[in-house]
SEDO-201549 format. One record per residue: residue in three letters; x negated, y, z of N, C-alpha, C in turn. Coordinates in steps of 0.05 Angstrom, whole numbers, plus 5000, padded with zeros to 4 digits. Atoms other than C-alpha are relative to their C-alpha. Layout:
alaXYZXYZXYZ
...
***
This chain:
unk497249985002786677118198500749944967
unk499450055031786477108116499649725001
unk500550215003783676468122502149835012
unk497850164982789676208170502649994975
unk497549975018794776468120499549804976
unk501050095027790876218061500849675001
unk500150244990790375518097502649875004
unk497150065000798075578111501249974976
unk499249935022799575778046499349754982
unk500550255017796175168016501249735011
unk499250194986798974738068502949954988
unk496549995004805974928049500149924967
unk499550035026804374907969499649704999
unk500450285003801374187979502249825005
unk497950124984807173998019502849974976
unk499149925021810874297958500449764975
unk501050135029807773877902500449705013
unk499050354999808773177942502550015001
unk497250045001815773347958501449974972
unk499050005028817173517884499649684989
unk501450305009812872817870501349795002
unk498050164985816872417915502950004991
unk497349975004823372707893500649914975
unk499850095031821972627814499649665009
unk500650285000819171867831502549895006
unk497250134988826071737874501950074973
unk498049905011830372127819499449714971
unk499850185022827371597767501749765002
unk498850244993830371017801502450035013
unk497049974987836671287833501550024982
unk497549955013842771157807501450294997
unk498749764998846871747782502550015010
unk497149984991853471547799499949775021
unk498450204986857071117851501749844982
unk497950265009862470837805499350074970
unk500049995021862870787733501450134986
unk499349765012864771327686499850034973
unk499749925025866271557613500050294999
unk500549725007864072227587499550044967
unk499949945030865272507521498350254990
unk501649825010859672917483501450104973
unk498849935020863473357433499150164984
unk501849825017860973747376499650245009
unk500749814991858374397395499850045028
unk500449964974857174227464497250045012
unk502949934989850974547501499049775019
unk502050184980845874157547501250095026
unk498649934971849274597606503049874999
unk497050145007856674307578500049795009
unk500650334986854073647584499449955026
unk500950004970850873727652502950095021
unk497550014987857473997674501849785005
unk498450234996861173427651499749785016
unk501450184981856872947690500750085030
unk499549904977857773357746503049925010
unk497250084989865473257743500749775008
unk499850285005864572577735499449825028
unk501150104974861172517806497349965000
unk503350055009853872557782498850075035
unk500849954972850672457858496650155000
unk502749845004843672717832500150324993
unk500549685001841873447839500250074962
unk499249945025844073657767496850154988
unk502949835011836774107757498849774990
unk502850155007832673397748501449934973
unk499750095028837173297690499050194976
unk501949795019833673917649497749905010
unk503049944992827373797683499249654978
unk500550315018827672967651500650054971
unk500250045030830573147590498350234982
unk502549895004825173677580498149824992
unk501550155002820173207598500349704975
unk499050215022823772637549499350124975
unk500049855040823773197487502449864995
unk497150015007830973087487503050185005
unk498049824993834773657505501950044980
unk498049905033837273847432500549714990
unk499750245025837573067409502849855014
unk497650104989844072907448502149964977
unk497450055031849372567398502650005013
unk496650034992856572677396501249715006
unk499650244996859972097419501749985030
unk498950034982864471787475497949775018
unk502250164987859571397530501849885022
unk499350074981861270957578497249945019
unk502450014985856570967636500349905025
unk500350154973855570457691498550105025
unk500749894978854270617763496849935006
unk503150144998846870237758498750244981
unk501549785027844670797705498450195018
unk501249864991839171207725499850304977
unk499949765010838771967701498149944968
unk501350125029832771707641501649914981
unk498850155009836971217625502650114981
unk497149925014843771587611498650174978
unk500449815015839872147576498749834968
unk500850195026836271587530502649904984
unk497450015017843171327513501450214985
unk498949735020845672017494498150064977
unk501349985017839972097450500349834976
unk499950215019840371447418502749984993
unk496850055017848071517407500849755008
unk498850284997849770857440502850065014
unk497549994996857171077447501749785001
unk498150204991862970707468501449944969
unk498950085027865670267407502849875000
unk497750144999872870107394500249764972
unk499650145015875169587349502849964990
unk496950095016880969427292499649774981
unk499950215018882468837263502449984981
unk498749965023885468727192500349584998
unk499750264999888867987197499849914965
unk499150155028888167517130503050004993
unk497750045009893967607088501450235005
unk499449734995895668307112500050114968
unk500049855020898068767050498850315009
unk501549735002894969547045501550145019
unk497749944981901669757078499749965029
unk499850024972901069417145496950164998
unk502749934995893069577141500550365012
unk499249704992894870327140501550045023
unk497749974977900570277189497649925022
unk501750074973894969967245498350194992
unk501349814989890370457233501450255003
unk498449794993895471067238500750015031
unk499450014968897770787307497349995017
unk503149994986889870757330499850305007
unk500649734992889371407368497250095001
unk502750045003882171327362498650114969
unk500849985034881671397283501050304991
unk499249815010881772037261501450014964
unk498250045027887572097199499050214981
unk501249815022885072407137501449914974
unk498450145021888871987084502550084991
unk497449965018894072067034501549715003
unk498250284998899671537035500349924966
unk500050075031898871526956497849795001
unk502250155002895170936942498050104973
unk501849905018891671316874498050145017
unk501949864984889071776921498149835018
unk501650234987886271206964497849944986
unk502050115019883070926905497850204992
unk501849805014879771576885498050045025
unk501849964974876771656960498649785006
unk501950195000874271026960498049944977
unk500850055017871571086901499649794972
unk499150315012874770496865499850054966
unk499549975029874770356790502349934999
unk496550115000881469986803501650275007
unk498849774996886870506806501849915021
unk498750054970890170066864498349855015
unk501450144981886869846926500749815010
unk498450254987891769286941497849744996
unk501950295008887368696961497050044998
unk503349964991880369056965499150065024
unk500749964972880169107035499849795011
unk500350204984876568587072500849895024
unk499150054974880268227129498049935023
unk501550064982876268307192499850205022
unk500549884974874768607262497650234991
unk502249815003871069297252499950135026
unk500049814979868169717307498950284989
unk499949775007867670417307499650145025
unk499949834984866371037346502750155002
unk497949814998872171507371499650204983
unk499649775020874272077321498449864972
unk500450085032871871587264501650024979
unk497749955018875871747202500849714985
unk498450225016880571237166498349934980
unk500750045024877771297101496549925010
unk503250074993870071167134500649715003
unk499250244988873770497163500249884974
unk498750175021876970317100497249974975
unk501950025015870170467057498249765010
unk501950224992866669897099501149774993
unk498450235011872169447086500349924969
unk499850015027872369577014496949824994
unk502750065004864769507014499349705000
unk500450274995864968847045501549834984
unk498050145018870468597002498049964965
unk501549995023865868736941498049855004
unk502350164995859968416971500949714998
unk498850294988863667746992501049924970
unk499350135028867167706917498050044988
unk503149965027860767896880498849745003
unk501450244990857467326923501449774984
unk498450185012862966836908500149954973
unk500049995031863866996836497449864983
unk501750105011856666906818499349595004
unk500250325004857166116846502549914993
unk497550185004864366006817499449734981
unk500050235020865665366777500750124968
unk500049925026865865396699503149954995
unk497150025004872765436660501750045014
unk498149894981876565796706501350224978
unk498549795020882066196674500850315011
unk500549734992879966866701497450164989
unk501449815010876367396661497950175015
unk501249784984873967856712499549895036
unk499750064977872667796789503150085011
unk497649934984879068186804502749834995
unk497750155002883567716772499849715017
unk501550214980879367176817501750105030
unk499549844971881667696876502749914999
unk497050045003889367646854500649775003
unk499650294995889166916848499949965035
unk500350014968886066906921501850075012
unk497749884978891367336949502549815000
unk497450205000897166856926498949725014
unk501150214988892966356954500850035031
unk500249954966892266657024502850055011
unk496849924991900266857020501249675005
unk498350244999901966107005499249785021
unk501050194977898265747055497550055018
unk501849954983894565817118498849815009
unk501450174997891865127115497849964985
unk502450135017884664967100499949834982
unk499750285017885364347072501950054971
unk498350025024890264567019499750264980
unk500549745017887565246994498949884973
unk501450095024883764876938502049854980
unk497550125009889664466927502450184983
unk498949885012893765036915499150194976
unk500949845019888765426874500749784975
unk500250205023888564766829503049984977
unk497450025016895964776811500150234986
unk499849755018895865526796498850074977
unk502049965021889265506755501149774974
unk498950125019892764906712502250114990
unk497449805007898765336707499850094980
unk501449815011895265826678498449904974
unk501250065027891865406629501849814979
unk498250045015897965146606501950124989
unk498449855007901665706598502950045013
unk497950034984906565566651500650275017
unk499849794975909566076696499049865028
unk500750064973906866106766501649935020
unk498150044984913066186800499249965028
unk501250024974910366366868501250185013
unk497849874977915266686925498750265004
unk501249754987910167116955499850254976
unk501249765026908567546888503550115000
unk497449845004916567656882500750125028
unk498749904972917267786956497950334999
unk501449805002911368316945501650224980
unk499149765015914668666884503250075009
unk497649914988921668696923499550265016
unk500749744981917869196968502249975030
unk497949974981922869447022502649934999
unk497150135001928769086994500049745010
unk500150264990925768457020501249985026
unk498949984975930068287082499649745016
unk500450334991927167527095501249834989
unk498650185022930767207043499650074969
unk500549935029929567106969503149884990
unk497650065009936267106932499449904972
unk500850175028936766676862500150234981
unk500149715018938367426835497650135000
unk502349915002931667616859498149874982
unk502250185014927967076824500750074965
unk498649935036931567366752498950294999
unk500149725003930368116766496750024996
unk502149945009924768356730498150225009
unk502649794984918068696771497849904986
unk503050115007911068656754498749845013
unk500950224979910368146811501649754996
unk497950244996915667716795499049764981
unk501950235011911967046773502149804987
unk497650115011919066736754500250124972
unk499249875021919367236699497250074985
unk502449965018912467486678497649744997
unk502050225011907467066646496950045010
unk502150014992900466926680499850205029
unk499949924975898167356739501950335001
unk498749754998901067986768497950185000
unk501449825006897668646757498150095025
unk501849974984894568666828500249855021
unk499550234978892968246890502350125017
unk497749954986899168216941499350035027
unk501150004971894568147001497350085004
unk502950025000887668157032499149765007
unk500750195001884767517018497449995016
unk502650054993879367197062498249844984
unk502450135009873066877046500849744989
unk499050305008876466187042501249984972
unk497550025023881866347000498050144970
unk501649975024876966686947498349724993
unk501350264998872866066953501549844985
unk498250215017878765646935500350094976
unk499049905029880966086876497949934977
unk502250045014873666006852499349654992
unk500550295000873965266861501749765008
unk497750174998879764906849500049715000
unk500550314999880864196861500549914972
unk500450135019880463746808502849794988
unk497550195006887563366811501550134979
unk498149895013893063416766503150055007
unk498049864990898263726810500950244985
unk499349755012902864196781502550175018
unk498249914986908264306834499249985032
unk500150114968908664346911502450135004
unk496849904985914364516964498749925028
unk500649984982913464727030501849725014
unk499350204984914664167082501650115021
unk498549914974917264597137497950035029
unk501450054980911764447181496850164994
unk501949885007907064857151497449854977
unk500950185014904164357105501550054967
unk498050035028906464297027499749654987
unk500050255012907863696988499450044963
unk500749895035904463696915501149744985
unk499750225016906663326856499450084976
unk501550025027904363186788502450074973
unk497849895012911463196754502550165005
unk497049844992917863536754502149855012
unk497150184988922162946771498249915029
unk500650004966917362856836500450255011
unk499949764985917463546849503350015010
unk497450054998925263506845500549845028
unk499850224977924962946897498750105027
unk501049854971920363316949502150255005
unk498549814998924963906938502749975018
unk497150094995931563486951498749915034
unk500550144977927963187011498550205022
unk500949844977924263757051501750334993
unk498549765001928564347027502850015006
unk497449964999935264167017501449915024
unk499050084973935763787084499750215023
unk499549794976934964437119502750065005
unk497149795003941264727097502149785013
***
């Protein structure tokens, strides 16, 4: 009788081992979900909490296997905070690996060339996936970015930045600031000789003006040439984008004659030389142009109305161009 009982128990035990083995092998290759889903692992979530979230999203595999496989992969306590997009073809081991490696969902934010810092901050503030921590004071932003400059305008590199949910605004700005520093340093090291800039910051100011004056790639170095020659000759820059920047919220789409004579630190119809800070975020091409101006003799340019400009060497040529391309609009 004892032998029969032992034989039966042995058979049952063997059957359980075989069942567990084949069930384990099946779980390794079985998709965990029937549909795509998103799960967020938050700070402080226990493994049980994560399991509950997966079950709530329609986990088709017995949740017991989650813990079994997590212990086998030695990642029970290695799951990283983040928002994860899980496709229906993923298996439990693959999902656990994704959690452990922190392959969370990425969002994107884009800062176009020519935007100013105010526009950048507005874009960040309306993005619900970015955690807001910044002060609205520019001096505070400079401090948080650990900048040597007191004003952060122009120091944010225009680009698309990818980030995870709950990333802070300052961390995104730091990445953009670091990239601008890297680009400016690289371009400064390869600059032309005899330029009217003492520092990379002055070159950045010029690049921001070029960025606002034209979006035409073939004109950037021509614009740079006009302005560098004006600086060298002691002429006023007389560029409208700086006037507009200095007007701030007072600018309503038009520059009046009185605006051109109203002193501000940015009114280049009044002040000599460059304004105190950049007026926008220049891209690499504008920075390159500022450091490699053309070698022509043009000192003037006027918008044609089609996005391009007419360049002139003398004031008489310029006045004719103004009469042709500007006055006929009226």
